[in-house]
N, C-alpha and C positions, 0 to 999 in steps of 0.2 A: 320216263324221267325228262324233266326239262332243266335248262339253265335259269337260275334265278339271278345270280349276280356274278361278276368278275371281281374277286377280292383282291388279287395281286396280279401284276401283268409286267413282263419284260419283253420289249420288242425283239431283241437279238440274244438269245441266250445259248444253251446246249446245241450243238450242231449248226449254229447260227440261225436257228428258228426261234419263234416266239415261245414263252412259257407262261403258264397261267396257274392260279389257284382259283378253283371255280366253286361256288355254293350251287348244289343241284337241289331238284325238288324232293329229294329224300333226306333233306336237311343235313347232309354231309358234305364236307369239303374234299374236292379233288385236286391232285397235282396232275397238270398236263405238261409233260416236258419231252420234246422231240416225239418219239412213237410210242411214248408211255403215258397211260392214263391210269392213274391210281388213287385210291383213297388217302387222303392226307392223315397218316398215322405214323407212329414211330418205326413200325416194322417196315413200312413202305418207304419212308425216308432213308432207313438204313439200306434196304435193297438198292435204291437208286444211286446212293452214294457208292456202295460196294460195286456194283454192277457197272457204273458210268463214270465214277470218279468225280461226280459233279457238285461236290459240297459247296464250292464257291458260288456256282450257279443257283443252287437252291437257296444259299444265304441271301444272294441279291434278290432274288424272287420273293422271298418272305419279308424282305425289308422294302419292297416296292409298294407303290399305291394301288388302290382300286381304280378300275377303269369303266367306263360306260361302253356298251358294244359300239355305239356309233363313233366312238374315238379311236377304234382300232382299225389298222390298215391291213394287218398280216394275221390271219387265222390258220395258217398252214398247220395241219395235223392237231388242231384244237382239242377235236373229240375223237381222235384215232382210237379204235378198239374200246370205245366207251358205251355205257348203258343208255345213252341218250335215245329217245323215242321220237321226239317231235322238237322242231325247232321253228320259231317265229320272231326274230329279233331284227332290230335296225341295224342292217349291215350296209348302209350307205356308203360307207368310206373304205370297205374292204377291197383291196386290189389283189391279194394273194391268198388263196383259199385252197391250195393244191393239198390233196389228202385229209382235208379238214374233218370228214365223217368216215374215213376209210374204216372198214372192218366193225362199223358201229352197230347199234340197233336201230338206227334212225329209220323210221318209216314215213314220217310226214315232214316236208320242208316247205314253209310258206314264208319266204323273206325275199324282198327286192334286193338285188346287188348290182345296181346300176354301173359301178366302177370296177368290178372284178375283172381281172385280165388272165390270171392264172388259175385255172380250176381242174387241172389235170389230176385224176384219181381222187377227186373230191368226194365222191360217194361209193367209190370202189368197194365192192364186197359188203355194202351195207344192206339194210332191209328196205331201202327206199322204195315206197309204191306210189306216193302222191308227191308231185313237185309242182309248185306254184311260185315261179320267180323270173323276174325280168333281168337278163343278163346281156345286155346290148354291147358291151365292150369286150367280151370274152375273147382272147386270142389264143390260148394254150388250154384245150380241153380234152386231151387224149385220155382215153379210159376213164372219163368223168362219171359215166354211169355203168361202168363194168361190173357184170355179174350182180345187177340189182333187179329187183321185180320191174320197176320203172324202166330200166334199160332194155329189158327182154320185151316189154309191151311196145316201146317206141321202136325198136328194132324189127318187131314183127308186124307193125301196123302197114 
């Protein structure tokens, strides 16, 4: 599964993290809020509100505009625990990517990230096996590839 479009975006929302409504290649919308990645439907909206008391945050998110990937600076936890399998988007302005693909199905990452500084836990426990990215400004990368096929290959090289 791949990202097609960011339909709604709020830079600072629940837990002071960004929130997204994403259109994915299965032609379904997904809500990404803090460490939750769920399909955008009535049952899941009710679950998020009941579990996190975040109705105001969701209302703000659904009222927000769409964004292009290259306009976003914070992608923290964007695809956390998602079914995304490959990613190749313009991430030239992203500075914060901590936990972005943690516990996801991501296997391939092919995106330049010249401005990212915070990448701790970015691919933590994902399926990442192929990594092609330039990240010359990373300062915080603890556990970035922890428990991934890519991390095991790098650590055993």
